NUZAFI-954346 format. One record per residue (C-alpha): residue in three letters; x, y, z; residue number from 1. Coordinates in steps of 0.2 Angstrom, whole numbers. Example, Ala and Ser with C-alpha at 12.3 -4.5 7.8 and 13.67 -1.06 7.14 Angstrom:
NUZAFI-954346
(vexmi ALA; (62; -22; 39); 1)
(vexmi SER; (68; -5; 36); 2)
END
This chain:
NUZAFI-954346
(vexmi MET; (6; -64; -132); 1)
(vexmi GLY; (2; -68; -114); 2)
(vexmi LYS; (-14; -76; -107); 3)
(vexmi TYR; (-21; -60; -103); 4)
(vexmi SER; (-22; -43; -113); 5)
(vexmi ARG; (-12; -28; -108); 6)
(vexmi ALA; (-29; -19; -107); 7)
(vexmi GLU; (-36; -32; -95); 8)
(vexmi ILE; (-21; -31; -83); 9)
(vexmi GLU; (-21; -12; -84); 10)
(vexmi ASP; (-40; -12; -79); 11)
(vexmi ALA; (-37; -23; -65); 12)
(vexmi PHE; (-22; -13; -59); 13)
(vexmi ALA; (-33; 3; -60); 14)
(vexmi LYS; (-46; -5; -49); 15)
(vexmi PHE; (-32; -11; -37); 16)
(vexmi GLN; (-26; 7; -35); 17)
(vexmi ALA; (-44; 15; -33); 18)
(vexmi THR; (-49; 3; -20); 19)
(vexmi ALA; (-32; 6; -10); 20)
(vexmi ALA; (-35; 25; -12); 21)
(vexmi GLU; (-53; 22; -5); 22)
(vexmi ALA; (-47; 11; 9); 23)
(vexmi GLY; (-34; 23; 14); 24)
(vexmi VAL; (-47; 36; 18); 25)
(vexmi THR; (-61; 24; 25); 26)
(vexmi GLY; (-50; 11; 34); 27)
(vexmi ASP; (-61; -2; 26); 28)
(vexmi TRP; (-49; -14; 17); 29)
(vexmi ARG; (-61; -27; 12); 30)
(vexmi ALA; (-64; -21; -6); 31)
(vexmi TRP; (-45; -20; -8); 32)
(vexmi SER; (-42; -38; -2); 33)
(vexmi GLU; (-55; -44; -15); 34)
(vexmi CYS; (-43; -38; -28); 35)
(vexmi PHE; (-34; -54; -24); 36)
(vexmi THR; (-38; -73; -27); 37)
(vexmi GLU; (-44; -83; -13); 38)
(vexmi ASP; (-27; -92; -12); 39)
(vexmi VAL; (-16; -77; -14); 40)
(vexmi GLU; (2; -77; -9); 41)
(vexmi TYR; (7; -60; -1); 42)
(vexmi TYR; (25; -57; 4); 43)
(vexmi GLU; (28; -41; 15); 44)
(vexmi HIS; (46; -40; 19); 45)
(vexmi HIS; (43; -33; 37); 46)
(vexmi TYR; (28; -43; 41); 47)
(vexmi GLY; (32; -59; 32); 48)
(vexmi ARG; (22; -71; 21); 49)
(vexmi MET; (4; -72; 21); 50)
(vexmi HIS; (-7; -86; 12); 51)
(vexmi GLY; (-25; -83; 7); 52)
(vexmi ARG; (-36; -67; 5); 53)
(vexmi ALA; (-43; -69; 23); 54)
(vexmi GLN; (-25; -68; 31); 55)
(vexmi VAL; (-21; -53; 20); 56)
(vexmi LEU; (-37; -44; 25); 57)
(vexmi ASP; (-34; -48; 44); 58)
(vexmi TRP; (-16; -42; 42); 59)
(vexmi ILE; (-20; -26; 33); 60)
(vexmi ASN; (-35; -21; 43); 61)
(vexmi THR; (-25; -23; 60); 62)
(vexmi THR; (-9; -15; 53); 63)
(vexmi MET; (-17; 0; 45); 64)
(vexmi ALA; (-28; 3; 61); 65)
(vexmi GLU; (-12; 5; 72); 66)
(vexmi SER; (-5; 22; 78); 67)
(vexmi ILE; (6; 30; 65); 68)
(vexmi ASN; (0; 18; 51); 69)
(vexmi LYS; (-17; 25; 52); 70)
(vexmi ASP; (-10; 42; 48); 71)
(vexmi MET; (-3; 35; 31); 72)
(vexmi SER; (-19; 36; 20); 73)
(vexmi SER; (-12; 40; 2); 74)
(vexmi PHE; (-3; 28; -9); 75)
(vexmi PRO; (0; 36; -26); 76)
(vexmi ILE; (9; 26; -39); 77)
(vexmi ALA; (25; 35; -46); 78)
(vexmi TRP; (28; 23; -60); 79)
(vexmi THR; (22; 6; -67); 80)
(vexmi MET; (30; -7; -78); 81)
(vexmi ILE; (19; -21; -85); 82)
(vexmi ASP; (25; -38; -93); 83)
(vexmi GLU; (10; -43; -102); 84)
(vexmi ASP; (17; -59; -108); 85)
(vexmi LYS; (20; -66; -91); 86)
(vexmi GLY; (6; -56; -81); 87)
(vexmi TRP; (18; -46; -70); 88)
(vexmi ILE; (17; -28; -64); 89)
(vexmi MET; (31; -19; -55); 90)
(vexmi CYS; (27; -2; -48); 91)
(vexmi GLN; (34; 11; -36); 92)
(vexmi VAL; (21; 15; -22); 93)
(vexmi ASP; (23; 32; -13); 94)
(vexmi ASN; (17; 29; 5); 95)
(vexmi VAL; (11; 47; 10); 96)
(vexmi MET; (9; 52; 28); 97)
(vexmi ASP; (-6; 64; 32); 98)
(vexmi ASP; (-1; 83; 34); 99)
(vexmi PRO; (7; 84; 52); 100)
(vexmi GLY; (-1; 101; 54); 101)
(vexmi ASP; (13; 112; 45); 102)
(vexmi GLY; (10; 108; 27); 103)
(vexmi SER; (26; 97; 26); 104)
(vexmi ASP; (27; 82; 15); 105)
(vexmi HIS; (32; 65; 22); 106)
(vexmi ARG; (33; 50; 11); 107)
(vexmi GLU; (43; 35; 8); 108)
(vexmi TYR; (42; 22; -7); 109)
(vexmi ASN; (41; 4; -9); 110)
(vexmi TRP; (41; -7; -24); 111)
(vexmi THR; (27; -18; -27); 112)
(vexmi LEU; (27; -34; -38); 113)
(vexmi LEU; (10; -41; -43); 114)
(vexmi HIS; (5; -56; -53); 115)
(vexmi TYR; (-11; -55; -63); 116)
(vexmi ALA; (-22; -71; -62); 117)
(vexmi GLY; (-37; -66; -72); 118)
(vexmi ASN; (-54; -61; -67); 119)
(vexmi GLY; (-48; -44; -61); 120)
(vexmi GLN; (-38; -52; -48); 121)
(vexmi PHE; (-19; -54; -43); 122)
(vexmi SER; (-12; -71; -36); 123)
(vexmi TYR; (4; -63; -29); 124)
(vexmi GLU; (10; -48; -21); 125)
(vexmi GLU; (27; -44; -14); 126)
(vexmi ASP; (31; -27; -6); 127)
(vexmi MET; (50; -22; -5); 128)
(vexmi TYR; (57; -7; 4); 129)
(vexmi ASN; (71; -1; 15); 130)
(vexmi PRO; (64; -1; 33); 131)
(vexmi THR; (78; 11; 39); 132)
(vexmi GLU; (72; 24; 27); 133)
(vexmi PHE; (54; 21; 32); 134)
(vexmi GLY; (59; 24; 50); 135)
(vexmi LEU; (68; 40; 47); 136)
(vexmi MET; (53; 46; 37); 137)
(vexmi ILE; (41; 42; 52); 138)
(vexmi LYS; (53; 50; 64); 139)
(vexmi GLY; (53; 66; 54); 140)
(vexmi TRP; (34; 66; 53); 141)
(vexmi ILE; (32; 64; 72); 142)
(vexmi LYS; (44; 78; 75); 143)
(vexmi ALA; (34; 89; 63); 144)
(vexmi ARG; (18; 84; 70); 145)
(vexmi ARG; (24; 88; 88); 146)
(vexmi ALA; (31; 105; 82); 147)
(vexmi ALA; (15; 110; 74); 148)
(vexmi SER; (5; 106; 89); 149)
(vexmi PRO; (15; 108; 105); 150)
(vexmi PRO; (7; 102; 121); 151)
(vexmi ARG; (-3; 115; 131); 152)
(vexmi GLN; (5; 123; 146); 153)
(vexmi SER; (-4; 121; 162); 154)
(vexmi PRO; (-10; 137; 170); 155)
END
């Protein structure tokens, strides 16, 4: 048996998901950042490596406020694997764009690796994905958004 029970790891992950869901709607990522230890190591394959909760919070607040990213406000988990002996969680996160106006669904997934450190917090996160696939999804969403709300014609 590992240092932490499966139930404790699952509870921390449920809180992590709930705070991400709320942050996606409100744009306030502070509570989500508090799901990490002060000395968290965070590796986001496009943005690089971050060290410490404050750096992760600065990054996520800035990134998710940018054009396009702010229209990605839902992050449901498709599947999860937990290695309770070692404290690792691996999951597939669907990054879902808001409805572009025509009811179409635009999403791309990433795999997230988390290490549980106790006290309801994670000490490591790594996000892995194919940036080309994300880019194609975003292009499709932009095209759908433009088609759903064409520019007004001048009189």
